[in-house]
C-alpha positions, -999 to 999 in steps of 0.1 A, spaced: 244 545 -875 280 560 -869 295 586 -849 329 599 -846 351 591 -816 388 591 -802 397 561 -792 434 552 -775 450 537 -808 475 520 -783 488 529 -754 510 557 -755 517 593 -762 495 624 -770 496 609 -806 481 575 -796 445 595 -794 427 592 -829 394 594 -845 376 569 -855 342 562 -868 321 537 -849 284 526 -843 261 551 -826 256 534 -787 219 529 -782 208 535 -744 198 502 -724 178 500 -693 183 528 -670 205 549 -694 199 580 -715 215 590 -750 234 622 -747 238 640 -783 275 656 -769 284 695 -774 317 699 -755 338 668 -729 361 682 -705 392 669 -702 404 653 -667 442 640 -655 427 606 -652 419 608 -690 457 611 -697 464 580 -671 439 557 -693 456 567 -726 493 555 -714 475 523 -701 476 530 -662 442 535 -656 418 509 -668 386 517 -673 357 503 -644 340 469 -656 313 475 -683 324 509 -693 334 521 -724 370 516 -734 371 552 -752 384 583 -727 364 609 -713 348 613 -679 324 642 -683 302 659 -711 277 685 -715 246 680 -743 214 674 -749 191 640 -740 191 625 -773 169 593 -764 159 573 -737 169 538 -726 139 517 -707 124 528 -673 141 556 -673 120 586 -659 121 622 -650 144 632 -683 129 648 -714 145 640 -748 163 679 -761 167 688 -721 203 706 -720 223 685 -697 258 678 -681 266 645 -670 294 621 -651 306 594 -679 316 560 -667 338 567 -699 327 580 -739 332 612 -735 355 620 -761 324 614 -786 296 629 -802 271 607 -785 276 591 -752 250 564 -733 248 575 -693 233 558 -664 199 586 -657 209 595 -626 244 606 -638 228 635 -657 217 665 -646 201 698 -657 230 725 -670 236 743 -640 213 777 -644 235 804 -661 259 790 -683 260 776 -720 268 737 -730 306 745 -735 308 763 -703 288 733 -686 316 704 -698 339 719 -673 315 711 -643 303 674 -635 344 660 -628 356 683 -602 317 692 -587 311 656 -581 344 651 -563 342 677 -542 306 676 -535 312 633 -524 344 641 -510 341 676 -488 308 681 -483 289 642 -481 316 625 -467 336 647 -446 308 667 -433 318 703 -444 294 728 -419 293 768 -424 326 781 -401 350 755 -409 380 769 -427 394 748 -459 425 749 -468 424 743 -507 459 730 -530 463 733 -562 436 763 -559 437 773 -596 428 742 -609 397 726 -611 395 703 -586 409 738 -565 379 758 -577 355 741 -574 361 734 -537 368 773 -529 334 782 -549 313 752 -529 329 764 -497 323 798 -500 286 785 -510 278 770 -477 294 794 -460 333 777 -450 360 798 -452 381 785 -482 420 794 -477 438 786 -510 472 779 -516 486 781 -552 525 785 -565 518 821 -579 506 858 -577 490 854 -611 470 818 -593 468 839 -564 442 866 -584 426 839 -600 417 820 -568 404 852 -550 380 858 -581 366 827 -572 360 835 -540 395 822 -519 387 842 -485 428 838 -480 453 830 -502 488 814 -496 515 816 -520 533 784 -510 570 797 -527 569 824 -505 558 810 -473 558 781 -452 521 769 -463 513 753 -427 527 782 -400 508 809 -426 478 788 -424 478 785 -387 483 823 -386 454 825 -403 436 805 -379 448 823 -346 471 788 -345 440 762 -342 448 752 -378 420 742 -405 393 723 -402 399 705 -436 422 702 -462 420 690 -500 453 679 -514 467 668 -548 501 660 -539 521 628 -523 557 634 -507 563 651 -480 532 675 -485 510 649 -460 532 654 -428 528 692 -438 492 689 -441 486 671 -409 513 707 -393 482 728 -406 454 706 -396 430 717 -368 424 688 -340 396 664 -352 404 679 -381 402 654 -421 425 650 -449 411 647 -483 439 631 -507 423 630 -544 458 623 -562 498 620 -553 516 639 -572 548 651 -564 554 614 -547 533 582 -548 546 572 -507 547 598 -479 561 595 -443 542 612 -414 546 619 -376 525 599 -360 529 615 -331 515 645 -344 485 625 -360 476 606 -325 476 642 -313 452 663 -339 430 629 -337 430 634 -371 414 614 -400 429 610 -432 409 593 -465 412 594 -500 392 587 -529 386 582 -568 356 594 -583 351 567 -610 350 536 -594 322 545 -573 289 529 -578 264 544 -598 239 551 -572 265 568 -552 272 590 -582 231 592 -586 235 601 -550 258 628 -550 242 642 -587 207 650 -566 230 667 -539 245 688 -558 214 701 -578 194 706 -544 227 720 -526 247 736 -551 230 744 -583 213 773 -567 244 794 -562 249 791 -604 211 806 -601 224 832 -582 254 841 -596 273 829 -568 292 799 -585 307 803 -619 320 783 -647 356 776 -648 381 794 -674 376 770 -707 404 764 -731 383 747 -765 397 731 -789 376 707 -815 370 673 -806 398 659 -834 424 676 -819 423 659 -786 461 649 -791 470 686 -786 446 690 -762 462 659 -737 499 678 -751 485 710 -730 476 692 -706 509 674 -696 527 700 -700 505 725 -680 507 751 -709 466 760 -708 449 788 -690 416 772 -677 402 738 -683 406 722 -714 376 711 -732 369 693 -765 339 706 -791 324 686 -814 313 698 -846 275 703 -835 291 724 -801 313 744 -826 281 752 -839 269 768 -803 275 802 -785 297 805 -752 301 833 -725 332 818 -716 
């Protein structure tokens, strides 16, 4: 049997993403086969298309790191999943397709209250925030969290998870429109960095102490600015290096803050850790969806065959909402987005 998938013909521009007819994958031991309704698009997909982000050993060469859909079949030794169950999943690759095989621990129930198309926008960002902000940095109720790119996927997930767990999310955005969106997600305060010096604004909002946690996606001079906004014993979580791959910082300020700085990428992590993150999400965060206090981001839907156009929109930042590719089967499903 065969299926349609999107492959990278040769590394390059969006036009290098082309539909292909490929064999239908079969789940190996410990894997499930998911019939894909929709696949979320993430910046690492763009980097892979450009030839700058190779899939880990053993991963599918096809792009796509998150999907929603239904379980079509189970590999040997899989328990805790049922054929036909509606799920969202973190892929090791291969999500831009009608079917994909995924380690069973990375497949979780569709969050309560979501449809499948909206669900495709959840895994990559929520797994990332849960692992870094909650599990690794030890987020606690009452902490203040400064969130850069707060109107984006990571930022939106960080706002909602922080708020749900009793922390104080402070959003940093570039415009009033994005500020309104961050507030709609639950940001306690919003700093428009084009109008204010965000380190000083963050300190003013925290009585001069600074914030306990910072999620940053920018490099360059941003690292030292983040240190200025950080409280003593605070933590900076670096998730990307936009606007500059190299940074300089004031070592004296770093020592004085007794700060922790760590970086993280999700895809190379082990399946065991991803399964641990998945279980933590279902236990601690999925109840927020059930209560209507956590929601999926806005989505912009394109057919699977238009993956190239989706990448163009991502690179030009002309999209409003999370870009989602929908399979022919997914097109028949209703969305509440």
